[in-house]
C-alpha positions in Angstrom: 0.0 0.0 0.0 1.4 3.4 -1.0 0.9 6.5 1.2 -0.7 9.4 -0.6 1.9 11.7 -2.4 3.4 14.2 -0.1 4.4 17.5 -2.0 6.6 20.0 -0.1 7.3 23.3 -1.5 10.4 25.0 -0.3 10.4 28.8 -0.9 12.6 31.8 -0.2 10.6 35.0 0.3 11.1 37.4 -2.7 13.9 39.8 -2.6 15.9 37.9 0.1 19.4 36.3 -0.3 21.9 34.9 2.2 23.5 37.3 4.4 27.2 38.5 3.6 27.6 38.6 7.4 28.4 35.8 9.7 27.3 32.3 8.6 27.0 31.5 12.4 23.9 33.5 12.8 22.2 32.5 9.6 20.8 35.9 9.2 19.1 37.2 6.0 19.4 40.5 4.7 17.0 42.5 2.4 18.4 43.0 -1.1 17.4 43.3 -4.6 18.0 39.9 -6.2 20.2 39.9 -9.3 19.3 37.1 -11.6 23.0 36.6 -12.4 23.9 35.8 -8.7 23.3 32.3 -7.3 24.7 28.9 -7.3 25.9 26.0 -9.5 24.9 22.6 -8.2 27.8 20.1 -7.8 26.0 17.4 -5.7 22.4 16.7 -4.7 21.1 13.9 -2.6 17.8 13.2 -0.9 17.7 12.0 2.8 15.7 8.6 2.3 15.4 5.6 4.6 15.3 2.0 3.8 13.3 0.1 3.0 10.3 2.5 2.5 12.1 4.9 0.1 10.8 4.7 -3.5 12.3 7.9 -4.9 13.1 11.5 -4.6 12.8 14.3 -7.1 14.0 18.0 -6.9 12.6 20.4 -9.4 13.2 24.2 -10.2 9.5 25.2 -9.6 9.9 28.4 -11.6 10.7 26.5 -14.8 9.6 23.0 -14.1 12.9 21.6 -14.9 14.1 18.5 -13.1 17.4 19.1 -11.1 17.8 15.7 -9.6 15.9 12.3 -9.6 17.1 9.6 -7.2 15.9 5.9 -7.1 17.3 3.7 -4.4 19.2 0.6 -5.2 18.1 -2.3 -2.8 20.7 -4.4 -1.3 20.5 -8.3 -1.3 19.0 -8.4 -4.7 22.2 -8.5 -6.9 21.7 -5.1 -8.4 24.4 -4.6 -10.9 25.4 -1.2 -9.5 26.2 -2.6 -6.0 26.6 -6.3 -6.4 29.6 -7.8 -4.5 30.3 -4.5 -2.5 29.7 -3.8 1.2 26.5 -1.8 0.1 24.8 -5.1 -1.1 23.2 -5.9 2.2 19.6 -7.1 2.6 17.3 -4.4 4.1 19.6 -1.5 3.1 19.6 0.8 0.2 22.3 2.7 -1.6 21.1 5.9 -3.1 23.5 7.2 -5.8 23.6 11.1 -5.7 23.2 13.5 -8.6 26.8 14.7 -9.6 27.3 17.8 -11.7 30.5 19.2 -13.3 32.4 18.9 -16.5 31.3 16.8 -19.4 34.8 15.6 -20.0 34.7 13.9 -16.5 31.5 12.1 -17.4 29.2 14.4 -15.3 26.0 16.1 -16.1 26.4 20.0 -16.6 26.0 22.0 -13.4 22.7 23.7 -13.1 22.6 27.4 -12.1 20.0 28.6 -9.7 19.6 32.3 -8.8 19.3 33.1 -5.1 15.4 33.5 -5.3 14.6 30.3 -7.3 11.6 28.4 -5.8 12.3 24.6 -5.5 9.8 21.7 -5.3 10.8 18.3 -3.6 8.7 15.2 -4.2 9.4 12.1 -2.1 7.6 8.8 -2.6 7.5 6.1 0.2 6.0 2.7 0.6 4.3 2.5 4.0 4.6 -1.4 4.1 7.7 -0.7 6.3 7.1 2.0 8.7 9.7 4.6 9.7 8.9 7.4 12.1 10.0 10.9 11.1 9.9 10.8 7.2 11.1 13.8 5.4 12.0 15.2 1.9 15.3 16.9 3.0 18.0 17.4 0.5 21.7 17.4 1.2 23.4 19.6 -1.4 26.8 20.9 -2.3 27.2 23.9 -4.7 29.5 26.7 -5.8 28.5 30.4 -5.4 28.9 32.0 -8.8 29.2 35.7 -9.9 29.6 37.0 -6.4 32.0 39.7 -5.3 33.0 39.2 -1.7 33.2 42.4 0.4 36.8 41.6 1.2 37.9 40.9 -2.3 37.9 37.2 -2.4 37.6 35.9 -5.9 34.3 34.3 -7.1 34.1 30.9 -8.7 33.8 30.9 -12.5 
């Protein structure tokens, strides 16, 4: 039996971007958002628990473009991607992340998102195997682009 689909929309209020101040306080400051300022994705991975996890998808809700889709690989079933590895254990899953970078390294091209991009996360679970505290949390790594640091540090290109 499948749970009803849970849609979680993550938004950032318009005209807000991360503070240039201390990262410790997590403060936001009001600013006009320049569409050329933002991030390039390098790594995206959804937090998903075995054995209920079926899939996770992350979309740019402003354009409808898929940023990352993850489907778990279940252990103990001889899946070719994890067979004969220490990840091939019954009752556990491996969730290969979405990796971005240079084409010559065999990676998908990085996806640029401006600071005020609205994201949509869709996670699908099978409730046959209960797990308290399910969530659709993403763990991402990215590079800030087209940014001039107030102390003159260079921006990533």
